[in-house]
N, C-alpha and C positions, 0 to 999 in steps of 0.2 A: 700508752701501753703498758700492757697489765701481768705480760708475762714475758719472760726471759728465756728460759731452760723449755723448748719446746720438744719434743717425741712424737716419732709419725712410725706408728706399727703399721705393717705393710707396705714399706716404702720402695720396693724394687715392683711392685704390682703396676698393672697400667695408670689407675686412677692416682695411687700416693708418689709415683715417679713425678706426673704432671703437679701436685701436692708440693712435691717436695723444690721443685723447679721454681715454681711461686712464692713461698714462703721465703726460698734463699734470697731473694729479692728486697726481703723485709730488713731495714735495719734494727740494729738494736737486738736481734736475738743470736739465740744458738741453737743450731740445730742436730737432734740427735735423732740417728737412723735404728730401724729395728726391720727385721722380715724371717723370713725360713730359708735362705739362700746362704750358703759361706759367706760370699763377697756382695758387698752392696754394687748395686745397677750405679751408682754416682762413684765408685773407685775409693779415692784416700780423702776426697774433698771436705768430707763431714765423718763424723765418728760412727759406727756400725757395730750392730751386735746380730749375732745369728740368735734369735730370741724360741726362747722353749717358754710359752704362757705360762705351764703349769709350775714350771722349776718355780717355786715364791724366793729361793735365797736368790739366783739369778736375776726377777724381777727385782727384789729389793734392795741389791748390789745397784742395777742397771737405772732406777729411776727414784732412787736416791734425793738426787736434786732438780728432776724434773718438775715445772707447773704447772704444763697442761699436756694430755694426752689424745692424739689424733689415733684413733683404733679405726683402721682400717682392714685387720686383717680379718676373712673369710674363709673360709677350707671349702664350699659348695656353692653350689647354685642352685636356683629353683628344681632345676631335670636333674641332676644329680641322685638328690636324697630320697626322687621321689618313689625308688623302689625298696630302698631302707632307710628310714626316714633317722631310727636311732644312732645314725653317725651324723646330722647334725647336735645331738645331746652330743656324742663321745668327742666331736671333734671341735664343734663350735661354743654349745652353750657352757660345758662344764670348763673349758678352757679360760672362756671370758668371765665366769665366775670367780677360780681363782687367780686369777691375775689382778681382779678387784678388790677382792683379800687382801694380798699386798699390799695394793696401790692407797688405800684408806688410810695404814699405817703411815705414809709418808707425807711429803710436804705436797704434793700436787692437789690443784684448784679445782680443777676442773677437767673432765672429758670429752672429748666429742667423738661425737660415734654415729657411724655410717649404718644407716637402718635401709628398710627396701620398700619403696613407694612402688610397687609394682605387683610386691607381693600381700601384706601385712594387712591391705585395705580389702582385698577379694576384689571380686568381680564389683564394678560398680555403674551404673547407668545415669547418673549424674554424679555434678564434682565435687570430688572427698575435700574436704580439709582437713586441718590437726586433729579436730575432734571431734571427726566423722566417727561411726561404726565400725569396727575391723573386725573382719571377716576372713582370715587367711584361711587357705586351703589344703598350699600346700606344706611338708614338713619345713623349708626351707624360710618361710614367711610367717609359721606358726613362734620357731627358734626366735626370727628378729623379732619381733616381737614380745617373746619372752625376755630379750636381751632388755628391752626397752625399759619394763618394767621393772628389771635389775637394777636399772638404773636408778628408779625411782626410791626405791627398798634403803641401797647404798647413801643414795641421799639422805633419806629419813632415818637413818640408823646412825651415820657416819658424816652428814655435811658437807659432801664431796657433788658439786652442783656437774651440769652435764649442758650439754648441746647435741640434740638430736637432728640430723638431717636427712630425712625420710626420699633418698634417689631416685629417679627417675632410670630411664635408660642410656646411660652414659657412654656415649662414643667419641670417636678422635685418632690423633695419630699414636702411631703404638700399640694397640689393643692386639691383644694376644688370641686370635679367635680358635685356636687348638683346646682351650677351655669350656667350649662350649656356650662362651657367653657372646653378645656383642653383636644384635641383628644385622647395623647399617655396614656395621666393618666386615662383618662377614658376606653382605652381599657385595661389597664392595671389592673386596678380594678375590670371590670367586667370580666376578665378572672381569675383572684384570686378569686374571690369570686361566679360569676355562668360559668366558662368556655367558656362564648364566645364574642363576642364583635358584638355591629354591627355595620354596613356602612352605615349612607344616600348615597342613589346613587349607582352607579356600581364601585365606587372606584376608579376614574382615576384622580378625583382631585388633585391638585399638589399643594403644602406646604412646607414652610422653616419649621423647628422645630430646636429652640434654649436651648439649656441646661441653669435651671434657675440660676444653679452657674456664668456660662459665664456673663448672664444678669446684675445681681449684680456687678462681679468683674467690667466690662466693665462701669458700671453707675457712679462705684467710682473715675474714672479716668476722670469727670467732677469737682471734686474737685481740681484738677490742672490744668485747663484748664484755660486759661485770661479771667478775669473777663468782658473784653472791646468789644468782641469778640461773635458773636454767628454762631453758626454752627448747619448744619443738619443732620443725621448718620441713612443710614440703620444698624439696627444691625441687623444680621440674619447670620446663619451659613454658614459651606459647605456643609450642607445636606439639599439637596431640593431632596423631592420623593412624589411621587403619594401617595394615600392613601391605595394602595393595595402593592407598593411595602416596603412601611410600615409595613404593615404588614408580609410581608414574612421576613423583616428584628426579627421583633418580635417572629414570631416562630422559630429561626435561634437560639436566647435566652433563650427562655421559651422553659424547658422540659416540656410540659401540653399539654392535649389534647383542640384545641380550637374549637370551631364552630363560623365561620363568618357568619354573617344573614344581606341580602342586605337589605337594605328597601327604601320610596321613597325621593329621594333627596330634601333637601332645596332651595329653591330661593336664602335666604340671603345668601349662601356661593358663596364664588369666586373661577373659577373651575380652574384657574391657577394662579398660582406666581412665578415668577422667580425676583427673587433679586442680586442685584450686592454687595458687601461688600468690595469693595476695598479701599471705603473711611475712612472708618472706621480703615481696617486694617493698612491703612497707616497712622494714626493719633497716633495707639496704636504700634510700631513694636515690634515683636515678642512672639506677643499675641496667644496662639492656641487654637482652640476653643474644647469645648469636643466634643467628636465622638458620632454618633447618638447611636450606639452599646453600648459605655461603658455607656452613659447617661441614655439609657433604663435600664441597668445591674441594674446601682445606684437605678432607680425611684422605679423599680421594688421589690428590696431585701427589699425596705423599705416600699413599699404596704404589701408584702409577712410578712415581719414580725409584722408590725400593726394589720392583720388578724389574722395572731397565739395566740399574745399576745391576742385579743379580746377573740379568742376562749377559751381559758386555764380559762382568769377568767373569 
């Protein structure tokens, strides 16, 4: 084990909470949780701090003994900053730089950063590996890539290393679709509650889909990585489908009537992304991704059980 004190920024979020649950099973580490909410989703189980990333004094106090930081904070999604690109700079990039300027003065050895595979490469007609040309067109993707480049800067100037995970579309139990992200969870909730799903455009957009349990397990492997080495990985499964193909998979799994409604396409959506996951699988031999059918079934059963419980209560 290369690290003892582990910080997770964004611990109350969908992906962050799954990561906390996974890392809580790792012996020999101390978890320290951070988020924007007043209280932790995990109660008093782990130390929790409501964090203001731009508050340098708070960062210095809270991260003084931290060895590795998982940075899952994000104040936007691709659609939310399309009309107001400046919010990406104000709410994501500048707070990140301020945080890093403080962190490099402390003892932290590595930052694990969650980037966006679906936006930083731009439209792809063939598989993109970690060295492929980057052509982001959304403010969200442009800013995520800028944050990656700033990690290069902080490594060059201050010798702090990083692991960057360019994550595809994550789905699974507990995702909050009110934030406007999570196509699989959105589809499943709308099917359960309303018997229909809405598709932006004609359904030809191609995406990769990653089960949240796989996301959390792969991130946990950074705890055993060399602190003196920086790496970049595409974190994507073997399941790349068009939205229409995804709907076909859902129909095969769910025994319910589904009304599919097509609506106007969004300019912020990437029309196609094909990701090469060779590097991450080579780094973690033996790892098997959860298949799309199995993951959707687990997610559907979770959503259905919550809906039934809500009806009974």
